[in-house]
VMD Tcl script that draws the C-alpha trace (Angstrom):
set ca {
  {27.77 44.79 60.54}
  {29.64 47.48 58.67}
  {28.29 51.00 59.20}
  {25.84 52.31 56.65}
  {27.45 54.63 54.10}
  {26.95 58.30 54.86}
  {24.57 60.19 52.61}
  {26.39 62.32 50.05}
  {26.18 66.03 50.86}
  {23.51 68.11 49.14}
  {25.14 70.23 46.48}
  {23.98 73.87 46.69}
  {24.47 76.90 44.49}
  {23.68 80.31 46.03}
  {22.43 83.01 43.64}
  {22.35 86.31 45.55}
  {23.65 89.79 44.73}
  {24.44 90.65 48.37}
  {27.90 89.45 49.37}
  {26.90 89.61 53.04}
  {23.83 87.43 52.49}
  {25.84 84.91 50.46}
  {28.28 84.69 53.36}
  {25.46 84.06 55.87}
  {23.89 81.37 53.70}
  {27.18 79.59 53.10}
  {28.12 79.72 56.78}
  {24.80 78.27 57.97}
  {24.74 75.50 55.37}
  {28.36 74.45 55.89}
  {27.91 74.53 59.66}
  {24.98 72.11 59.32}
  {27.21 69.43 57.81}
  {24.76 68.06 55.23}
  {25.67 70.45 52.42}
  {28.41 71.23 49.98}
  {28.14 74.78 48.67}
  {29.56 74.15 45.22}
  {29.12 77.63 43.79}
  {27.92 81.21 44.17}
  {26.68 83.80 41.70}
  {25.87 87.47 42.04}
  {23.22 87.51 39.32}
  {21.41 85.13 36.94}
  {23.94 85.62 34.14}
  {26.74 84.39 36.38}
  {24.42 81.68 37.70}
  {23.98 80.04 34.29}
  {27.66 79.20 34.04}
  {27.92 78.13 37.69}
  {24.94 75.77 37.36}
  {26.28 74.31 34.14}
  {29.69 73.65 35.73}
  {28.52 72.30 39.12}
  {25.17 70.49 38.52}
  {23.72 71.36 41.96}
  {20.97 69.45 43.73}
  {19.25 72.66 44.86}
  {19.49 76.37 44.17}
  {18.81 79.33 46.45}
  {17.64 82.28 44.38}
  {17.06 85.89 45.37}
  {14.02 87.53 43.81}
  {15.49 91.04 43.52}
  {18.78 91.07 41.58}
  {20.53 93.25 38.98}
  {20.49 92.57 35.23}
  {17.72 89.95 35.51}
  {15.19 89.50 38.32}
  {14.80 86.14 40.02}
  {11.32 85.49 38.60}
  {12.48 85.87 35.00}
  {15.44 83.60 35.66}
  {13.26 81.02 37.43}
  {10.87 80.93 34.46}
  {13.77 80.26 32.08}
  {15.34 77.71 34.43}
  {12.13 75.70 34.84}
  {11.60 75.50 31.09}
  {15.20 74.59 30.21}
  {16.72 72.82 33.23}
  {14.18 72.17 36.02}
  {15.68 71.76 39.49}
  {14.64 72.34 43.11}
  {14.75 76.07 43.88}
  {14.32 77.91 47.18}
  {13.47 81.57 46.68}
  {14.56 84.34 49.04}
  {12.02 87.14 49.28}
  {10.90 90.05 51.41}
  {7.48 90.28 53.07}
  {6.73 93.58 51.34}
  {3.74 93.69 49.00}
  {5.89 93.49 45.83}
  {8.07 90.80 47.40}
  {5.08 88.74 48.49}
  {3.46 88.98 45.08}
  {6.69 87.84 43.43}
  {7.07 85.01 45.95}
  {3.64 83.60 45.14}
  {4.40 83.82 41.42}
  {7.67 81.97 42.02}
  {5.90 79.18 43.89}
  {3.39 78.95 41.05}
  {6.24 78.64 38.55}
  {7.65 75.68 40.45}
  {9.90 77.01 43.23}
  {9.75 74.50 46.08}
  {9.88 76.98 48.96}
  {10.17 80.70 49.64}
  {12.01 82.05 52.67}
  {11.69 85.55 54.10}
  {15.14 87.12 53.85}
  {14.67 89.07 57.06}
  {14.13 85.84 59.01}
  {17.64 84.65 58.11}
  {19.09 87.45 60.23}
  {17.38 86.03 63.35}
  {18.43 82.96 65.31}
  {15.19 80.99 64.74}
  {15.14 81.67 61.02}
  {18.79 80.71 60.63}
  {18.23 77.50 62.61}
  {15.39 76.42 60.27}
  {17.15 77.39 57.06}
  {19.21 74.18 56.54}
  {16.25 71.85 57.09}
  {14.10 73.75 54.60}
  {16.80 73.70 51.93}
  {17.56 70.03 52.62}
  {13.88 69.14 52.22}
  {13.66 71.17 49.03}
  {16.55 69.25 47.51}
  {14.52 66.03 47.63}
  {11.40 67.55 46.07}
  {9.79 65.98 43.02}
  {9.39 68.38 40.11}
  {6.36 68.07 37.84}
  {5.39 69.59 34.53}
  {3.55 72.90 34.53}
  {-0.25 72.57 34.48}
  {-2.09 73.10 31.24}
  {-2.68 76.77 30.55}
  {-6.40 76.33 29.84}
  {-8.18 73.52 31.64}
  {-11.80 72.90 30.62}
  {-14.33 73.76 33.28}
  {-16.09 70.85 34.88}
  {-19.88 70.85 34.87}
  {-21.92 70.19 37.99}
  {-24.95 68.50 36.47}
  {-26.41 67.03 39.65}
  {-26.63 69.98 42.01}
  {-24.98 70.32 45.42}
  {-25.50 67.79 48.20}
  {-24.62 70.25 51.00}
  {-21.13 69.02 51.79}
  {-18.21 71.44 52.15}
  {-14.65 70.73 51.01}
  {-11.74 71.33 53.40}
  {-8.22 71.38 51.92}
  {-4.79 71.44 53.54}
  {-1.45 71.97 51.77}
  {2.10 73.07 52.37}
  {5.26 72.67 50.23}
  {4.20 72.60 46.59}
  {0.68 73.63 47.55}
  {0.51 76.83 45.52}
  {0.74 75.00 42.19}
  {-1.40 72.12 43.45}
  {-4.23 74.39 44.61}
  {-4.10 76.39 41.36}
  {-4.45 73.16 39.39}
  {-7.26 71.92 41.61}
  {-9.33 75.12 41.38}
  {-8.72 75.91 37.70}
  {-11.29 73.47 36.24}
  {-14.03 74.11 38.81}
  {-17.21 75.91 37.65}
  {-18.47 79.14 39.19}
  {-21.04 77.21 41.24}
  {-18.51 74.70 42.60}
  {-19.04 73.33 46.11}
  {-17.81 75.56 48.95}
  {-14.15 75.21 49.87}
  {-12.00 76.26 52.83}
  {-8.21 76.08 52.41}
  {-5.26 76.14 54.78}
  {-1.96 76.71 52.96}
  {1.23 77.11 55.00}
  {2.54 80.57 54.09}
  {3.19 83.90 55.83}
  {0.22 86.25 56.03}
  {1.42 88.69 53.30}
  {1.94 85.75 50.92}
  {-1.57 84.46 51.63}
  {-3.14 87.82 50.76}
  {-1.48 87.75 47.35}
  {-2.24 84.04 46.93}
  {-5.97 84.67 47.37}
  {-5.88 87.48 44.80}
  {-3.99 85.30 42.34}
  {-6.40 82.38 42.73}
  {-9.36 84.68 42.22}
  {-7.89 85.87 38.91}
  {-7.20 82.31 37.74}
  {-10.48 80.67 38.79}
  {-14.17 80.88 38.01}
  {-14.98 80.65 41.74}
  {-14.81 83.61 44.12}
  {-11.68 83.45 46.29}
  {-11.21 85.55 49.43}
  {-9.39 85.51 52.73}
  {-11.65 84.00 55.37}
  {-13.27 86.15 58.05}
  {-15.38 85.37 61.11}
  {-18.84 84.30 60.05}
  {-17.86 83.41 56.47}
  {-20.39 80.89 55.11}
  {-19.46 77.80 53.13}
  {-21.81 78.33 50.18}
  {-21.37 77.18 46.56}
  {-19.04 79.28 44.46}
  {-17.02 80.50 47.45}
  {-13.43 79.57 48.31}
  {-12.08 80.83 51.62}
  {-8.33 80.96 52.31}
  {-6.97 80.96 55.88}
  {-5.44 84.42 56.39}
  {-2.71 83.16 58.71}
  {-0.90 85.59 60.94}
  {-2.04 85.14 64.53}
  {-5.06 82.99 63.69}
  {-6.13 79.50 62.72}
  {-9.09 78.93 60.41}
  {-11.79 76.78 62.03}
  {-15.33 75.56 61.39}
  {-17.40 77.37 64.00}
  {-20.85 75.88 63.48}
  {-23.77 76.27 61.12}
  {-26.25 78.94 60.16}
  {-29.25 78.48 57.89}
  {-28.17 74.96 57.01}
  {-24.60 75.82 55.96}
  {-21.31 75.59 57.82}
  {-19.67 78.81 59.01}
  {-16.04 79.69 59.63}
  {-14.19 81.60 62.30}
  {-10.66 82.77 63.06}
  {-9.19 81.39 66.27}
  {-6.17 82.90 68.00}
  {-3.63 80.64 69.64}
  {-0.22 79.07 69.33}
  {1.01 76.89 66.52}
  {-0.49 73.44 66.06}
  {1.55 70.67 64.47}
  {4.23 73.33 64.07}
  {2.08 75.69 62.01}
  {-0.29 78.64 62.13}
  {-2.54 78.42 60.20}
  {-2.74 74.69 60.88}
  {-4.55 72.08 58.81}
  {-5.10 70.03 61.98}
  {-6.89 73.01 63.55}
  {-9.28 73.25 60.58}
  {-9.91 69.52 60.26}
  {-10.37 68.93 64.00}
  {-12.83 71.81 64.30}
  {-15.04 70.14 61.67}
  {-15.24 66.83 63.56}
  {-18.83 67.46 64.83}
  {-19.91 67.84 61.19}
  {-18.02 64.86 59.77}
  {-20.76 63.53 57.41}
  {-21.05 66.98 55.81}
  {-17.35 67.35 54.99}
  {-14.96 66.13 52.29}
  {-11.36 66.60 53.51}
  {-8.35 66.62 51.19}
  {-4.63 66.68 52.02}
  {-2.32 67.89 49.28}
  {1.45 68.02 48.91}
  {3.43 69.21 51.91}
  {6.33 68.60 54.27}
  {5.64 67.21 57.74}
  {2.41 65.71 59.03}
  {0.05 68.64 59.72}
  {-3.51 67.55 58.97}
  {-2.96 63.79 59.26}
  {-4.34 63.43 62.79}
  {-7.20 65.83 62.08}
  {-8.08 63.86 58.96}
  {-8.09 60.61 60.95}
  {-10.58 62.16 63.37}
  {-12.73 63.38 60.49}
  {-12.79 59.94 58.90}
  {-13.90 58.39 62.19}
  {-16.61 61.08 62.34}
  {-17.99 60.09 58.94}
  {-16.20 62.46 56.55}
  {-14.97 61.39 53.14}
  {-11.18 61.82 53.11}
  {-8.71 62.07 50.21}
  {-4.90 62.18 50.06}
  {-2.99 63.35 47.01}
  {-0.97 60.47 45.59}
  {2.71 60.50 46.50}
  {3.77 60.29 42.84}
  {2.13 63.66 42.09}
  {3.32 65.47 45.25}
  {6.29 67.83 45.39}
  {6.79 66.56 48.96}
  {4.60 63.65 50.07}
  {4.98 64.16 53.83}
  {1.48 65.33 54.78}
  {-0.61 63.02 52.57}
  {1.84 60.22 53.31}
  {1.32 60.68 57.05}
  {-2.43 60.52 56.50}
  {-2.11 57.29 54.57}
  {0.12 55.79 57.28}
  {-2.56 56.57 59.89}
  {-5.33 55.09 57.75}
  {-6.88 58.56 57.71}
  {-7.49 58.76 53.95}
  {-10.18 56.69 52.28}
  {-8.68 57.36 48.85}
  {-5.25 58.24 47.44}
  {-5.75 60.09 44.14}
  {-3.42 61.78 41.59}
  {-3.74 65.56 41.68}
  {-5.27 65.88 38.19}
  {-8.13 63.56 39.17}
  {-9.00 65.28 42.45}
  {-11.15 68.13 40.99}
  {-13.49 65.69 39.21}
  {-13.64 63.44 42.26}
  {-14.59 66.35 44.51}
  {-17.33 67.40 42.11}
  {-18.68 63.86 41.93}
  {-18.66 63.44 45.71}
  {-20.45 66.70 46.46}
  {-22.95 66.42 43.61}
  {-24.40 63.09 44.66}
  {-25.85 61.90 47.96}
  {-27.13 58.34 48.12}
  {-28.63 58.67 51.59}
  {-30.38 62.02 51.22}
  {-31.05 64.74 48.71}
  {-29.41 68.18 48.95}
  {-32.28 69.77 50.84}
  {-32.44 66.90 53.33}
  {-28.69 66.98 53.96}
  {-28.71 70.73 54.56}
  {-31.72 70.50 56.87}
  {-30.04 67.81 58.92}
  {-27.32 70.28 59.91}
  {-29.77 72.53 61.71}
}
mol new
graphics top color blue
foreach p $ca { graphics top sphere $p radius 0.5 }
foreach p [lrange $ca 0 end-1] q [lrange $ca 1 end] { graphics top cylinder $p $q radius 0.2 }
display resetview
């Protein structure tokens, strides 16, 4: 048989004001062998012409640049000529805040610039940009989504959510229509700790629910959304108190390549399977798939975001391949489905379900 044709190289444009950083990025991408760096620009004004002349598959974009900042350029780009974009940011407070805004605007990934100067960060750079190039881009969510009503009370179940690439926009869209007394939610989103702090603040400003970084002893009560703080800890379900599930932060190495890990959260909830609804959203890799399979076997209701609405369908796709997800649902339908699931209990009323935890 004749050999399969080689994949065409991924066409990259680098938008970065630092000549030294442009040189590092080009060197690492060309050394990898899967890329063709078709252009460079020192600022967004130069970038417009370069993009128009080269039609790249993916763009790397610095947040802090002269004449026009990266966020302003990204906003224009996504409205006029959407394409996969990987942002380069610092882990400072302003840099982290801008990074989260960029991910909300549609950037596929955000890489800490300092990490590129280290061996591990440089080694991971090509794979992250290659994955970004294949991302699916979707229209921005509606600015004002009507709040869902509860109507039938809370049946005592908590919602656990895992997400990675594309998760910032997906989680914003999922939380936006929820009412202030929505069922309790715990979320693991793959991002550096400083990004997660700003992400929680942003979600709190955009949502009717209360959003905070999780802490030991946090209780999964209606109206509360807890975000894994990342850093040196995983977010886990620790047990129950007064009929509600409680959370804890667990130190340890990475699981499924991540910290915080979705698998760590899902697996920790296995003893409480019937009292959990687990959801896997867009993301690269397979973190959360095995944990979701264990939760399903333990009696949890499990949902995967449909591949057609994912930026990257790796995580929910892995769950579907394992038979871990009971349902595969488009992102826009997940909020209503979660409300319906946690507002109705055929086997027991809310008080009975909560008492059975104790």
